[in-house]
N, C-alpha and C positions, 0 to 999 in steps of 0.2 A: 801434553795432557798437564792440566792444573790439578794436582792431586788433593789440594785441600780446600778449594774455593767453594765446592758444593756442600761442604759439610760443616763450614764455620758458622755457628749459630750467633756469634758475637758480631762479626762486621758483615754478615751477608754474603751471599753467592756472588760469582762474576757475573751471572745474567743480572742479578739485582741491580748491580751498580752500572751494568750496561743499559738498563731501562731508565734510569734515573741520572745518566751522565750529564745531560744539559741542565737539569735542575741543580746537580751539585756544583757545576760550572758557575751557577748564578751565584752561590753562596762562596765558592772557593775564591773567585775573582777578588772579592771585597775583602774576605776575612783571612786569606792565607798569603796573600801576595807580599804584604809587608814583612812577615817573618821570613818568607822565600827570598826576598830581596837581601836580608841580612845572611841568610844561609849561602847564597850564592857568592856574595863578596868575601865571606870567610874562606869558602873553598877556593876561589880564584886567588885569594891572597897568598897562597902558598907557592903560586906559579908566576908572581909578579916580581919584577926586580927591585921595587922600592917601595913606593908609597901605593895606595889602594887604587891610585889612577894609572900608575906605570903599565906599560904595555907587558903582555905575558912573554916570559924568557923563552918559551918553546909553544909549538902548536901542541894542544892537548885534546886527547879524546875523554869524552864525558858519557856517562850514562845516567839518564833521568830515570831512576828506579821508583815504580809505582808512580808514574807520571801524571795519573789523572788527566786533566784537560790541557797538559802542558805548560803549566804555570812556570816551573823551574826553567824549561828549555827556553821560554821566551825571555825570562829574565837574563839568563846567561848571554844570549845574543845581544841584549841591551846593554850589557855591561863589558862587552870585548869589541874588539875590531873585526870586520870581516876576514875570515880566514883564519882566525885565531883557534877557533875551536871546531871539532867534529862530534856532533852530538848523535847519540842513540837514546831511544826512549822505550820504555816497557811497562806494561801494567797487565794484572790478572783479568782485567776487564776488557774485552773486545771493543765495547761501546767507547770506553776511555781512550783506547788506543786510536780508534777511528776519529775522535774528536781532536786529538792531537794532531794527527795527520791533517785534519781540515783546517785547524788553526796556524799550523807551521809550515805545511806542504814540503817543498824541496830543501827548506833550511835545516831539515834533519838528514842525517845519513840513512837512517831507518827507525821504524816504530814497529814494535812488535809485541806480540801477547806472550807472556811468560809468567812462570811460578818463581818468584823470588828465592824461594828456598831450594829450586832445582833448575839452575839456568845451564847446565853442562851441554845440552843439546843446541843452546842459541849463543852462548858466549864462551870462547875459549879463555884459556888461563892467561894472565897478564895482559889483558885486552885495553884496560882504561888506566888514565891517570887520576881521574875524579869520579867519584860516584856520589850523587845528591838524591835524598829522597825527602820530600816536603810532606810532612804528616802522613807517610805511609808506611815506613819500615816499623813504626811501634805498634801498627796494628796487624802486622803479620802473625798468624798463630805461632810460628816458631821462628822468634826474633833472631835467636843465635844461629840457627841453620841458615837464615837469609844473610846474616852477618859474615858467616863462613863463606858463603858464595860470593859475597862482595869482596872479601879478602882474597879469594882465589882468583877472582877476575881482575883485581887491580894490579898494577905494576909495581915492583918494590918502590917504596916512598909515596906511594899512591894515598890519596885521601878518601875518606868516606864521612859525609855529612848528612845529618839528619835532623829534621824538626820533630818536637814532641811537645804537646800541649801541657802546661803545668797543671797539677791537680787542681789547683785552687781557681783556675780560669774560669771567670763567671759566666762566659758564653758557652762554655764546653761542659765538661764533667760536671760542674756545679749546677748547671741549668738542667742536664741529664737527671741529676739527683733530686731535683726540685719537681720535675715533671709529673711524678705519680701522685702529688699532693693535689693536681689540678684535675684529678680524674675520679669520678664517682664510684665507677665499676672497680670493686677490690680486687678481682682477678686480673683485669688489665694492668691496675696500679702495681700489683705484686710482680707481674711479669716486667714491667718497667723498672722496678727496684732492682730485680735480679740483672736486668740487662745493663744497668748503671753499675752495679758492683762488678759484673765482669769487665766493663770498660775501665773501671777504678783500676783492676790490676795491670792493664795495658798502660795506664798513665804513670804509673810509679816510675819516677825518673832513676833511682838508684838501682832498681831491678834492670831498667833498660841499659844503663851504662854497664852494669855487671854482664850483660850478655854480649855486650860489643866487646868488653875486655876479654870474657871467655872465648870467643871466636878468634882471637889471636892479635887484636887491634893494639897499638901502642899510643901513649901520649892521649889517652881518650880523656876528653873535658867537655863540660858543658857550660854554655854560656847564657844567662838570662836574657830575654828578649820580650820588652813591653813594647806593644805596639797598639795602635788605635784606628779604627775604621769607623766610617759614618754609616749607619743603618737607617735609611730613609724611610722604610716601612717596616716596623718591627712585625706587623701581622704577616707581612709576605715572608719574612725570614722564618717565623715560626712554622708557617705551613710548609716551606720548603725543607726545614730542618726535620719536621715530623714526617715528611714522605721518604727520607733517606733509609736506605737499609741500614738496621734492621727494624727500626722504629715503624715503618710502614706496616710490616706483618703484624706487628704487635697491636697496632690500632685499628686493625681492619675491622675488629670485631665491634667497634663503636659505630651506633648511628649517627646521622648527619647532626642531629640536634646535640648530642653529647659531644661529638668532635668540636662543634662551633664553641660551645661553652668551654670546653679544654682550651682552644686556641685563645680565646678572649681572656681567660685566667692567666694564661701564660704570657701574653702579651702585656696584661696589667702589672705582672711581676716585674718584667724587663722596663717598664716604663717607671715603676716605683723604685727598682734599683738605681736607676739613673737620676731620678729625682728631678726629671724635667721631661716636656712633652716631646715627641717625634720631631725631627730626625734625632736619633740616639747615637751617642758617642760610644762604639763597643770598644772598650779597653780589654785588650787581650794579653794574656801571660803564656809565654812559651820558653822552650829552651832550644839553642841550636848545639847540637852534639857533634863533635869532629873526632876521627880517630885517624891513625897512620899504619900503613903496612910496612913492616920493617924493611930499610934499604938493603 
């Protein structure tokens, strides 16, 4: 039973994310793969004998937590040799889990629906060497509880790694804060402002680090990760972005003409920020956070 998914007004419910899993994948594939590549490399570095291309010193078991469409699992397999990893993947959204299964099939040991704050029925103590979460852990309503569950399920010396968008990231929180200015309806604009404020609390790096430390992790650190990806059609990006939970529900009250006007204003903003015509280069700012369970 997912105890918090249906009541989380900030990130939307598990059903919301299941219904938009494929649309999210269209955004995630281009926007989150580069930071996830760094995250995987940092996590695996703890288990390599020398340089970043050295073989793993042991076969390790990995949990792709809040797996989404399976970006981390796919990249882990690309960065290792066959047989070096055993990967489990979980998400609170059944649609995301099914998408991960479709994308990776028997390359995973298992993929399952689970609440990151309450894994006891699904994951035993000391089960994993490495847990990675790509832009998922910071969105959990109770980050500290989820981190405690990760700590419990890691073996001594195990590593937790997670990505979190920087507050000033121009295609993330900064864009969310700008969206209300593109809307004529004051009630919808006000609702979007409140939504952006709620996300802003989740994007606070120091707060996130504090919760990881409070859960019991040692050697917690954050590394800045600046990446870039090409957005060939900013209009398609805006349409997908605003159909994601929970923006979709907030914008449902707009008539078609108002929504189209909103989309064009948002696209014009992105083009103006880039200072050139599409395709646009999306410069993204994030952090890769790691922590270790005591040996």
